[in-house]
C-alpha positions as CSV (number, residue, x, y, z in Angstrom):
1,M,192.0,-1.8,115.0
2,T,194.6,-1.2,112.1
3,G,195.9,-3.3,109.3
4,S,198.8,-3.4,107.1
5,Y,199.3,-4.1,103.4
6,T,201.5,-2.9,100.2
7,R,200.1,-2.0,97.0
8,S,201.7,-2.0,93.6
9,S,204.2,1.3,93.0
10,S,202.0,2.1,89.9
11,F,198.5,2.3,91.7
12,T,197.5,5.8,90.8
13,I,194.9,8.2,92.0
14,T,193.0,7.3,88.8
15,D,193.1,3.4,90.0
16,A,191.8,4.5,93.5
17,R,189.3,6.2,92.2
18,Y,187.8,3.7,90.1
19,V,187.9,1.5,93.4
20,G,186.2,4.4,95.2
21,A,183.5,5.0,92.4
22,K,182.4,1.3,93.1
23,I,182.0,2.1,96.8
24,G,180.1,5.3,95.5
25,A,177.7,3.1,93.3
26,D,176.9,0.7,96.7
27,L,176.1,4.1,98.5
28,R,174.0,5.4,95.9
29,L,172.1,1.9,96.2
30,L,171.8,2.4,100.1
31,N,170.4,6.0,99.1
32,N,167.9,4.4,96.7
33,Y,166.7,1.7,98.9
34,Y,166.7,3.7,102.5
35,G,167.0,7.4,101.7
36,T,170.3,7.8,102.9
37,P,173.2,8.7,102.8
38,A,172.4,12.1,101.2
39,L,173.4,11.9,97.6
40,D,175.8,15.2,97.8
41,S,177.7,13.5,100.8
42,I,178.7,10.3,98.5
43,D,181.4,12.0,96.4
44,N,183.2,12.9,99.7
45,Y,183.2,9.4,101.0
46,V,184.5,8.1,97.4
47,E,187.1,10.9,97.6
48,E,188.4,9.9,101.2
49,V,188.5,6.4,100.1
50,A,190.6,7.1,97.0
51,L,193.2,9.4,98.7
52,L,193.5,7.1,101.5
53,L,193.8,4.1,99.3
54,R,196.3,5.5,97.2
55,D,198.7,6.4,99.7
56,G,198.2,2.9,101.9
57,Y,196.5,4.5,104.8
58,L,193.1,3.0,104.5
59,D,192.6,-0.2,106.6
60,T,188.7,-0.4,106.6
61,V,185.8,2.0,106.2
62,D,182.2,0.9,107.3
63,Y,178.8,2.6,106.0
64,G,175.7,1.6,107.3
65,F,172.9,2.2,109.7
66,R,173.4,1.9,113.7
67,D,171.3,2.3,116.9
68,S,172.9,5.5,118.0
69,V,171.7,4.5,121.8
70,T,173.5,0.9,122.0
71,H,176.0,1.7,119.4
72,T,175.4,-1.4,117.4
73,W,175.1,-1.8,113.5
74,K,171.9,-2.9,112.0
75,L,173.2,-3.0,108.4
76,R,176.9,-2.2,107.8
77,L,178.8,-2.7,104.3
78,R,182.7,-3.0,105.4
79,Y,185.4,-2.3,102.8
80,K,188.8,-3.6,103.8
81,A,192.0,-2.4,101.8
82,T,193.8,-5.3,100.3
83,T,196.5,-6.0,97.9
84,G,197.6,-8.9,95.7
85,G,196.5,-12.1,96.3
86,H,193.0,-13.0,95.4
87,L,191.6,-9.5,94.3
88,T,188.3,-9.5,92.8
89,D,186.6,-6.8,90.7
90,S,183.0,-7.5,91.2
91,R,180.0,-5.2,90.0
92,P,178.5,-2.9,92.8
93,G,175.3,-4.2,94.3
94,T,173.8,-7.1,95.7
95,L,172.8,-5.1,99.0
96,P,170.0,-5.9,101.3
97,R,166.9,-4.2,100.1
98,A,164.5,-5.2,102.7
99,A,166.2,-4.2,106.2
100,E,163.8,-2.6,108.7
101,L,165.8,0.3,109.5
102,T,163.0,2.6,111.3
103,G,165.0,4.3,114.2
104,Y,168.5,3.7,112.9
105,S,170.7,6.4,111.8
106,F,173.3,6.2,108.7
107,Y,176.7,6.2,110.3
108,S,180.3,5.8,108.9
109,Y,183.5,4.4,110.7
110,L,186.9,4.4,109.2
111,S,190.1,2.8,110.6
112,Y,193.4,3.7,109.5
113,S,196.2,1.4,108.4
114,T,199.6,0.6,110.2
115,A,201.2,2.8,107.6
116,Y,199.3,5.7,108.9
117,G,200.0,4.8,112.2
118,A,203.6,5.3,111.4
119,L,203.4,8.9,110.5
120,T,204.6,11.6,112.7
121,A,201.7,13.9,114.0
122,G,202.4,16.6,111.4
123,E,202.2,14.0,108.6
124,K,199.1,12.7,109.6
125,D,197.5,16.4,110.0
126,A,198.8,16.8,106.4
127,V,197.0,13.6,105.2
128,K,193.9,14.8,107.1
129,A,193.8,18.3,105.7
130,N,193.4,16.9,102.2
131,L,190.5,14.7,102.9
132,P,187.2,16.0,101.9
133,F,186.0,16.1,105.3
134,S,187.2,15.5,108.9
135,R,186.4,12.6,111.1
136,T,185.7,12.7,114.8
137,T,187.3,10.0,117.0
138,A,184.8,7.5,118.1
139,D,184.6,3.9,119.1
140,A,183.5,1.5,116.3
141,P,180.1,0.1,116.7
142,T,179.7,-3.4,117.6
143,A,178.3,-6.2,115.3
144,L,177.4,-9.9,116.4
145,S,177.0,-12.2,113.8
146,G,176.0,-12.4,110.4
147,T,178.6,-11.2,108.0
148,T,178.4,-12.3,104.3
149,T,181.3,-11.6,101.8
150,G,181.7,-12.0,98.3
151,N,182.3,-8.9,96.6
152,G,185.8,-6.9,96.1
153,Y,186.5,-3.8,93.9
154,A,190.1,-3.7,92.6
155,R,192.4,-2.2,89.9
156,N,196.2,-2.5,89.3
157,G,197.3,-4.5,92.2
158,A,195.2,-3.1,95.0
159,G,191.5,-2.5,96.0
160,V,189.0,-3.4,98.7
161,S,187.2,-6.4,99.6
162,R,183.4,-6.0,100.9
163,D,181.5,-7.7,103.8
164,I,177.8,-7.0,104.6
165,Y,176.4,-7.5,107.9
166,L,172.8,-7.2,108.7
167,A,171.6,-8.0,112.1
168,Q,168.6,-10.5,112.6
């Protein structure tokens, strides 16, 4: 799955890190509630989002808990890159606290934008070489129904909207 968006020419790495830091706050809350993701990995997730968002290469990134056998989400936070229009800059938080996640493992899935898809193989390699960690190719976990929307994090014309999925 890929998406397309344009962002302000004045959208800087500082702006992107501001947005990424709010995602990091959500991930720290997940750690506080459920014990994962590991605190020492959150800064890498934040920097990955910031670099891809700054350059227009992020479509969506998901963080949450999935059943590794059925490859289905139990709890997922999805951040979709957005520009212009109805950008909001909410406070991080308001995450589900009482989800039963025994047997589910933390997982993250990222999809790139169409701008990234238009790069040459060498340009894609260069982008990935600058990211704080490498991702492997995989299919996205499935989600049935139950998504709620509401939060977004933005600055200087670009940001992310956040959806929360919690399987019942």
